[in-house]
ZADO-1210 file (C-alpha; in nm, 4 decimals, padded with zeros to 6 digits):
<atoms>
<atom x="12.1728" y="-01.0533" z="30.9850" code="MET" pos="1"/>
<atom x="12.0227" y="-00.9176" z="31.2587" code="PRO" pos="2"/>
<atom x="12.0857" y="-01.0800" z="31.5998" code="SER" pos="3"/>
<atom x="11.9032" y="-01.3160" z="31.7145" code="GLY" pos="4"/>
<atom x="11.7585" y="-01.4415" z="31.3962" code="SER" pos="5"/>
<atom x="12.0411" y="-01.6793" z="31.3132" code="TRP" pos="6"/>
<atom x="12.0228" y="-02.0486" z="31.3148" code="ARG" pos="7"/>
<atom x="12.2227" y="-02.2980" z="31.2308" code="LEU" pos="8"/>
<atom x="12.1698" y="-02.4795" z="30.8988" code="ALA" pos="9"/>
<atom x="12.2607" y="-02.8286" z="31.0287" code="ILE" pos="10"/>
<atom x="11.9099" y="-03.0394" z="31.0547" code="SER" pos="11"/>
<atom x="12.0791" y="-03.3584" z="31.2404" code="SER" pos="12"/>
<atom x="12.1093" y="-03.3652" z="31.6166" code="ASP" pos="13"/>
<atom x="12.4916" y="-03.5270" z="31.5698" code="THR" pos="14"/>
<atom x="12.7752" y="-03.3548" z="31.4110" code="ILE" pos="15"/>
<atom x="13.0724" y="-03.6129" z="31.2948" code="LEU" pos="16"/>
<atom x="13.4125" y="-03.3989" z="31.2567" code="ALA" pos="17"/>
<atom x="13.6972" y="-03.6143" z="31.0968" code="ILE" pos="18"/>
<atom x="14.0572" y="-03.4435" z="31.0918" code="ASP" pos="19"/>
<atom x="14.1907" y="-03.7212" z="30.7936" code="LEU" pos="20"/>
<atom x="14.5806" y="-03.7938" z="30.8584" code="GLY" pos="21"/>
<atom x="14.8332" y="-04.0282" z="30.6303" code="ARG" pos="22"/>
<atom x="14.8396" y="-04.3691" z="30.8718" code="TYR" pos="23"/>
<atom x="14.5747" y="-04.2538" z="31.1542" code="LYS" pos="24"/>
<atom x="14.2794" y="-03.9670" z="31.1960" code="SER" pos="25"/>
<atom x="14.0334" y="-03.8760" z="31.4514" code="VAL" pos="26"/>
<atom x="13.6811" y="-03.8251" z="31.4661" code="ALA" pos="27"/>
<atom x="13.4957" y="-03.6299" z="31.7516" code="CYS" pos="28"/>
<atom x="13.1093" y="-03.6733" z="31.7313" code="GLY" pos="29"/>
<atom x="12.8805" y="-03.3959" z="31.9328" code="TYR" pos="30"/>
<atom x="12.5326" y="-03.4372" z="31.9909" code="HIS" pos="31"/>
<atom x="12.4008" y="-03.0737" z="31.9939" code="ARG" pos="32"/>
<atom x="12.0638" y="-03.1264" z="32.2340" code="VAL" pos="33"/>
<atom x="12.2185" y="-03.2583" z="32.5285" code="THR" pos="34"/>
<atom x="12.6135" y="-03.1582" z="32.4065" code="ARG" pos="35"/>
<atom x="12.7782" y="-03.4565" z="32.5340" code="ALA" pos="36"/>
<atom x="13.0825" y="-03.5779" z="32.3178" code="HIS" pos="37"/>
<atom x="13.3330" y="-03.8015" z="32.2381" code="THR" pos="38"/>
<atom x="13.6868" y="-03.8418" z="32.0736" code="PHE" pos="39"/>
<atom x="13.8071" y="-04.1699" z="31.8825" code="ARG" pos="40"/>
<atom x="14.1353" y="-04.2892" z="31.7091" code="THR" pos="41"/>
<atom x="14.0754" y="-04.4618" z="31.3878" code="LEU" pos="42"/>
<atom x="14.3285" y="-04.5813" z="31.1059" code="ASP" pos="43"/>
<atom x="14.2998" y="-04.4064" z="30.7557" code="THR" pos="44"/>
<atom x="14.1132" y="-04.6952" z="30.5240" code="THR" pos="45"/>
<atom x="13.8146" y="-04.6732" z="30.3391" code="PRO" pos="46"/>
<atom x="13.6996" y="-04.9457" z="30.5615" code="ALA" pos="47"/>
<atom x="13.7324" y="-04.7385" z="30.8772" code="ALA" pos="48"/>
<atom x="13.5733" y="-04.5079" z="30.7832" code="VAL" pos="49"/>
<atom x="13.2699" y="-04.6930" z="30.6432" code="ASP" pos="50"/>
<atom x="13.2367" y="-04.8254" z="30.9760" code="GLN" pos="51"/>
<atom x="13.2160" y="-04.4852" z="31.1821" code="LEU" pos="52"/>
<atom x="12.9610" y="-04.3264" z="30.9140" code="LEU" pos="53"/>
<atom x="12.7570" y="-04.6526" z="30.9703" code="ALA" pos="54"/>
<atom x="12.7783" y="-04.5901" z="31.3920" code="ALA" pos="55"/>
<atom x="12.6320" y="-04.2536" z="31.3032" code="HIS" pos="56"/>
<atom x="12.3558" y="-04.2534" z="31.0615" code="PRO" pos="57"/>
<atom x="12.2377" y="-03.9511" z="30.9546" code="GLY" pos="58"/>
<atom x="12.5051" y="-03.7304" z="31.1311" code="ALA" pos="59"/>
<atom x="12.6097" y="-03.3894" z="30.9870" code="ALA" pos="60"/>
<atom x="12.9510" y="-03.5004" z="30.8531" code="VAL" pos="61"/>
<atom x="13.2351" y="-03.2398" z="30.8647" code="VAL" pos="62"/>
<atom x="13.6093" y="-03.3090" z="30.7355" code="LEU" pos="63"/>
<atom x="13.9088" y="-03.1246" z="30.7383" code="GLU" pos="64"/>
<atom x="14.0316" y="-03.0028" z="30.3757" code="ALA" pos="65"/>
<atom x="14.3327" y="-03.2068" z="30.3055" code="CYS" pos="66"/>
<atom x="14.4390" y="-03.4200" z="29.9612" code="SER" pos="67"/>
<atom x="14.2639" y="-03.7192" z="30.1805" code="ASN" pos="68"/>
<atom x="13.9130" y="-03.5545" z="30.2023" code="ALA" pos="69"/>
<atom x="13.8609" y="-03.6080" z="29.8855" code="GLY" pos="70"/>
<atom x="13.8206" y="-04.0028" z="29.8774" code="TRP" pos="71"/>
<atom x="13.6309" y="-03.9655" z="30.2704" code="GLY" pos="72"/>
<atom x="13.3894" y="-03.7001" z="30.1180" code="ARG" pos="73"/>
<atom x="13.3111" y="-03.9435" z="29.8473" code="GLY" pos="74"/>
<atom x="13.2351" y="-04.2266" z="30.1453" code="ARG" pos="75"/>
<atom x="12.9707" y="-03.9722" z="30.3281" code="ALA" pos="76"/>
<atom x="12.7685" y="-03.9205" z="30.0526" code="HIS" pos="77"/>
<atom x="12.6847" y="-04.3174" z="30.0339" code="ARG" pos="78"/>
</atoms>
C-alpha cells in the first residue's frame, strides 16, 4: 500500500481494550479524536464486563487472545 493512503479500518471514535485476567481484568478506553484515555480494573465476571460494555456503546472492542477471550467475545457481540 502506498505511503499516505493507509486508513484505520475502525469507524468508532472509541476503542475499548480489555485484558481479561483470571480474577481481575484491566480495561483501557481510548477516544481517537481527543486521544483521551482511561484505565480501570474490574472483576473478571460476565456482569462486570457487561457493565463496562454498556458504558461504551458502539466502541470498537479489542480483547486479549487467551482462554477467557472466548466468553468475552460473546458478550461484546450482544
